C-alpha positions as CSV (number, residue, x, y, z in Angstrom):
1,M,0.0,0.0,0.0
2,I,1.1,3.5,-0.7
3,W,-0.1,6.6,1.0
4,L,-0.5,9.9,-0.9
5,V,-0.4,12.6,1.8
6,Q,-1.1,16.2,0.8
7,A,1.5,18.5,2.5
8,D,-0.4,21.8,2.4
9,L,-3.9,20.9,3.4
10,H,-5.1,23.7,5.7
11,R,-2.4,23.0,8.3
12,E,-4.1,19.8,9.7
13,E,-3.1,19.3,13.3
14,G,-2.4,15.6,12.9
15,H,-0.2,15.9,9.9
16,A,3.1,15.5,11.7
17,Q,1.8,12.6,13.8
18,L,0.5,10.8,10.7
19,L,3.9,11.1,9.0
20,D,5.6,9.9,12.2
21,A,3.4,6.9,12.4
22,L,3.9,6.0,8.8
23,N,7.7,6.3,9.3
24,R,7.6,4.1,12.4
25,L,5.6,1.5,10.7
26,G,7.8,1.5,7.6
27,S,4.8,2.4,5.4
28,E,5.5,3.7,1.9
29,Y,4.2,7.2,1.4
30,I,4.7,10.3,-0.8
31,E,4.1,13.8,0.6
32,V,2.7,15.8,-2.3
33,T,1.7,19.4,-3.1
34,L,-0.9,20.5,-5.6
35,P,0.0,23.7,-7.4
36,P,-3.0,26.1,-7.7
37,G,-4.6,26.3,-11.1
38,R,-2.8,23.2,-12.5
39,D,-3.8,19.6,-12.7
40,S,-0.5,18.2,-11.5
41,I,1.0,16.6,-8.4
42,L,4.4,17.5,-7.1
43,S,6.8,16.0,-4.6
44,G,10.0,17.8,-3.8
45,G,9.3,20.2,-6.6
46,Q,9.2,17.3,-9.2
47,G,6.2,15.9,-11.0
48,V,4.8,12.6,-9.6
49,D,3.8,9.9,-12.1
50,L,1.0,8.0,-10.4
51,T,0.7,5.4,-13.2
52,G,3.5,3.4,-11.5
53,F,1.2,2.7,-8.5
54,R,-1.7,1.1,-10.5
55,D,-0.8,-2.3,-9.1
56,K,-0.8,-1.1,-5.4
57,P,-3.6,-0.1,-3.1
58,V,-3.5,3.7,-2.6
59,F,-4.8,5.7,0.3
60,V,-5.3,9.4,-0.2
61,I,-5.1,12.0,2.6
62,G,-5.8,15.3,1.0
63,S,-8.2,17.4,-1.0
64,Y,-10.9,16.2,-3.5
65,K,-8.5,17.4,-6.2
66,L,-5.9,14.9,-5.1
67,V,-8.5,12.1,-5.2
68,R,-9.7,13.2,-8.6
69,L,-6.1,13.4,-10.0
70,A,-5.4,9.9,-8.6
71,R,-8.5,8.6,-10.3
72,T,-7.6,10.3,-13.6
73,A,-4.2,8.5,-13.4
74,G,-6.1,5.1,-13.4
75,L,-5.9,4.5,-9.7
76,T,-8.8,3.5,-7.4
77,P,-7.9,5.4,-4.3
78,A,-9.4,4.9,-0.9
79,A,-10.1,8.2,0.8
80,Y,-11.9,9.1,4.0
81,T,-14.5,11.9,3.9
82,E,-17.1,12.9,6.3
83,Y,-19.2,14.2,3.5
84,P,-21.2,12.3,0.8
85,S,-19.3,11.5,-2.3
86,V,-19.0,14.5,-4.7
87,W,-17.2,12.8,-7.5
């Protein structure tokens, strides 16, 4: 399983704790940013090609835009939301 974790999501309080837990468990994750006005995913300033993760379960922690971009790349991401599905 790979986790896509959005870095700049409204300063979520549990963000650092989540990354700490993923590191302690040895879980694979990518911390990503979403440039405003562009349909791209960046990690460390470089573009992220999600097509390489099509054979892995993916869990998305981030905005609806991140989930949409993951689906556009051919992934079937799991994402928690407290709202009804809007996509």
